C-alpha positions in Angstrom: 3.4 -13.5 -15.7 7.2 -14.0 -14.3 5.5 -15.9 -11.5 3.6 -18.5 -13.7 6.7 -19.0 -16.1 9.5 -19.0 -13.3 7.9 -19.9 -10.0 4.7 -21.8 -10.6 6.4 -25.0 -12.0 8.2 -25.6 -8.7 4.9 -25.1 -6.3 2.2 -26.7 -8.8 1.8 -29.3 -6.5 0.5 -27.0 -3.6 -3.2 -27.0 -5.3 -4.8 -25.6 -2.2 -2.7 -22.8 -1.8 -2.8 -21.8 -5.5 -6.4 -22.0 -5.3 -6.5 -19.6 -2.3 -4.2 -17.2 -3.9 -6.1 -17.2 -7.2 -9.5 -16.6 -5.4 -7.9 -13.9 -3.2 -7.3 -12.0 -6.3 -11.0 -11.0 -6.7 -11.3 -9.0 -3.4 -7.8 -7.7 -4.0 -8.8 -5.9 -7.3 -12.2 -5.2 -5.8 -10.8 -3.0 -2.9 -8.0 -1.6 -4.9 -10.6 -0.2 -7.4 -13.1 0.9 -4.6 -10.2 2.8 -3.1 -9.8 4.6 -6.5 -13.2 5.4 -7.2 -15.2 5.6 -3.8 -15.7 9.2 -2.7 -13.7 10.3 0.1 -16.3 12.7 1.7 -15.5 15.9 0.1 -17.2 18.9 1.7 -18.2 22.2 0.6 -19.8 24.7 3.3 -21.5 28.0 2.8 -18.9 30.4 1.1 -18.0 33.1 3.5 -17.2 36.3 1.6 -15.4 39.2 2.5 -18.6 41.2 3.2 -19.3 38.9 6.3 -16.0 37.6 7.2 -15.5 40.1 10.0 -18.6 38.8 11.7 -17.8 35.2 11.5 -14.4 35.9 12.7 -15.7 37.4 15.8 -18.3 34.3 16.3 -16.6 31.2 15.0 -13.7 31.5 12.6 -10.1 30.9 13.8 -6.9 30.5 11.8 -7.1 26.6 12.1 -10.9 26.2 10.9 -11.2 28.7 8.1 -10.3 27.3 4.6 -9.0 30.2 2.6 -9.1 28.2 -0.5 -12.6 26.9 -0.2 -13.9 29.9 1.8 -15.6 28.2 4.4 -15.7 26.8 8.0 -13.8 23.7 7.9 -15.6 20.9 10.3 -13.3 19.2 12.9 -11.1 16.5 11.6 -11.5 17.6 8.0 -8.4 18.9 6.0 -7.9 20.9 2.6 -6.1 18.4 0.2 -3.7 20.5 -2.0 -3.9 17.8 -4.5 -7.5 17.4 -4.8 -8.0 21.0 -4.0 -10.8 20.3 -2.0 -11.7 20.0 1.9 -12.0 16.2 2.9 -14.0 14.9 5.8 -11.9 12.7 8.4 -9.0 13.0 6.2 -6.3 10.5 6.5 -4.0 11.4 3.8 -3.7 11.6 -0.1 -2.3 8.2 -1.4 -0.7 8.5 -4.8 -0.9 4.6 -5.3 -4.6 4.9 -5.4 -4.7 8.2 -7.0 -7.5 9.3 -4.3 -8.1 11.0 -0.9 -8.6 9.0 2.0 -11.3 10.0 3.8 -14.9 8.9 5.3 -18.0 10.6 4.1 -20.9 11.2 6.6 -22.6 7.7 7.7 -21.0 5.7 5.0 -17.8 3.9 3.9 -15.5 6.0 2.0 -12.1 5.4 0.4 -10.1 5.2 3.6 -12.4 2.1 4.6 -11.6 0.3 1.3 -7.9 1.2 1.5 -7.3 -0.5 4.7 -9.4 -3.7 3.5 -7.1 -3.6 0.3 -4.0 -3.2 2.7 -5.1 -6.1 4.6 -5.6 -8.7 1.8 -2.5 -7.5 -0.1 -0.3 -8.1 3.1 -1.7 -11.6 3.2 -1.0 -12.1 -0.6 2.4 -11.2 0.0 2.7 -13.6 2.8 1.4 -16.4 0.4 3.7 -15.2 -2.3 6.7 -15.3 0.1 5.5 -18.9 0.8 5.7 -19.9 -2.6 9.1 -18.0 -3.0 10.6 -19.9 -0.3 9.4 -23.4 -1.8 10.8 -22.4 -5.1 14.3 -21.5 -4.0 14.4 -24.6 -1.6 13.6 -26.5 -4.5 16.3 -25.2 -7.0 18.9 -27.9 -8.2 22.5 -27.2 -7.0 21.7 -24.3 -4.9 23.7 -23.3 -1.7 22.3 -24.0 1.7 19.5 -21.7 2.6 21.2 -19.8 5.3 24.4 -18.9 3.1 22.4 -15.8 1.9 25.5 -14.3 0.3 26.2 -17.5 -1.9 22.4 -17.9 -2.5 22.3 -14.3 -3.8 24.9 -14.7 -6.5 23.6 -18.2 -7.2 20.1 -16.7 -7.9 21.7 -13.6 -9.6 23.8 -15.8 -12.0 21.1 -18.6 -12.6 17.8 -17.3 -11.7 17.5 -13.7 -12.3 13.9 -13.5 -12.8 13.2 -15.3 -9.4 15.7 -13.2 -7.5 13.6 -10.0 -8.8 10.2 -11.7 -7.8 11.9 -12.3 -4.1 13.3 -8.7 -3.8 10.3 -7.1 -5.2 8.1 -8.9 -3.1 9.9 -8.7 0.0 10.4 -4.7 -0.3 6.8 -4.3 -1.3 5.6 -6.4 1.8 7.7 -4.5 4.0 6.4 -1.1 3.4 3.0 -2.3 3.3 3.2 -4.0 6.3 4.3 -0.7 8.0 1.7 1.3 6.4 -1.2 -1.4 7.4 0.6 -1.3 11.1 0.1 2.6 11.3 -3.4 2.5 9.9 -4.4 -0.3 12.3 -2.9 1.7 15.3 -4.6 4.6 14.6 -7.8 3.1 13.9 -7.7 1.3 17.2 -7.4 4.8 18.9 -9.8 6.4 16.8 -7.3 8.8 14.9 -6.1 9.4 11.2 -2.7 9.4 10.0 -3.0 13.3 9.6 -4.3 13.5 13.3 -1.0 11.4 14.4 1.3 13.5 12.4 0.0 16.5 13.7 -0.7 15.1 17.2 1.5 17.9 18.9 -0.7 20.9 17.7 -3.9 18.8 17.5 -6.3 20.4 19.9 -8.4 17.2 20.5 -5.3 14.9 21.0 -4.1 14.7 24.6 -0.7 13.6 25.4 -0.6 10.6 28.1 2.1 10.3 30.9 3.4 7.1 29.1 4.3 9.3 25.9 1.4 8.3 23.9 -1.9 10.1 22.7 -5.4 9.7 23.3 -8.1 11.2 21.1 -11.2 12.8 22.5 -13.2 11.0 19.8 -11.6 7.5 21.4 -14.6 5.3 22.4 -12.6 2.1 23.4 -11.0 -0.6 21.1 -13.9 -2.4 20.2 -16.4 0.3 19.6 -13.7 2.4 17.4 -13.4 -0.6 15.4 -17.0 -1.2 15.1 -17.4 2.5 13.9 -14.8 2.3 11.4 -16.2 -0.8 9.9 -19.7 -0.1 10.2 -19.9 3.0 8.1 -20.8 5.5 10.6 -17.5 7.0 11.3 -17.7 10.7 10.2 -20.1 13.2 11.0 -20.1 16.9 9.8 -19.1 18.7 13.2 -17.8 21.9 14.2 -17.0 21.4 17.9 -14.7 19.0 19.8 -16.8 16.5 21.9 -17.7 17.9 25.2 -17.5 21.6 23.9 -20.7 23.6 24.3 -22.2 25.3 21.1 -23.3 28.7 21.5 -26.0 30.2 19.3 -23.9 31.8 16.9 -21.9 28.5 16.3 -25.0 26.6 15.9 -26.3 28.8 13.0 -22.7 28.6 11.2 -22.7 24.7 11.1 -24.9 24.1 8.3 -23.2 22.9 5.2 -23.5 21.1 1.9 -21.5 17.5 1.8 -20.6 16.6 -1.5 -19.3 13.3 -1.6 
């Protein structure tokens, strides 16, 4: 509403740019809602009770792969979300802005995919809005020079407070969304999640490279990682790191129930 009452009168002659902004609102809201409602890939495996836990500890269970809340063996790359109180496949993080876990179910798009799409479109919309804001401020009558930021700030504060609010809000919001999208894309290119990157020093399937960066055992290369993420085949219910040999006892324990 503030945009149409205080900014649009200064940029209404940019018809195509306004149309692009209006049309992008449709996928913006679509991906935002899908990020909230799309199942992230919750997982519930066979419950291991105290009568059989000793046998499982001797064969497959460790401190890192046993969920003490769900009482099951956690698949590789999954994590128990303390907010949702459920284990999530290929867990990235729990996002308070979309009020949902961000993960990837087996062989389909999950909330994580739609969240990255939403971030990409949102960053583009912020860029268009910043273009509008620049044109709007540039066309204000009696304004100070654009390079005199101090005087320009106080001019907007005293004469166009709503425009100043939009400039600050859009700029700050775009800044943190850009940083978040940068982290998401960096991890996607390396076939990692934010959770794996945050725990990289103790993650068993991440290897530290000589240059200080980390490589994942699931990394298939730049283009294949992108294809895997966007095609909806990014998560499987696995209990072993790639290359590790499954013994017979482990094979018997990997059957689980996936609740998406």
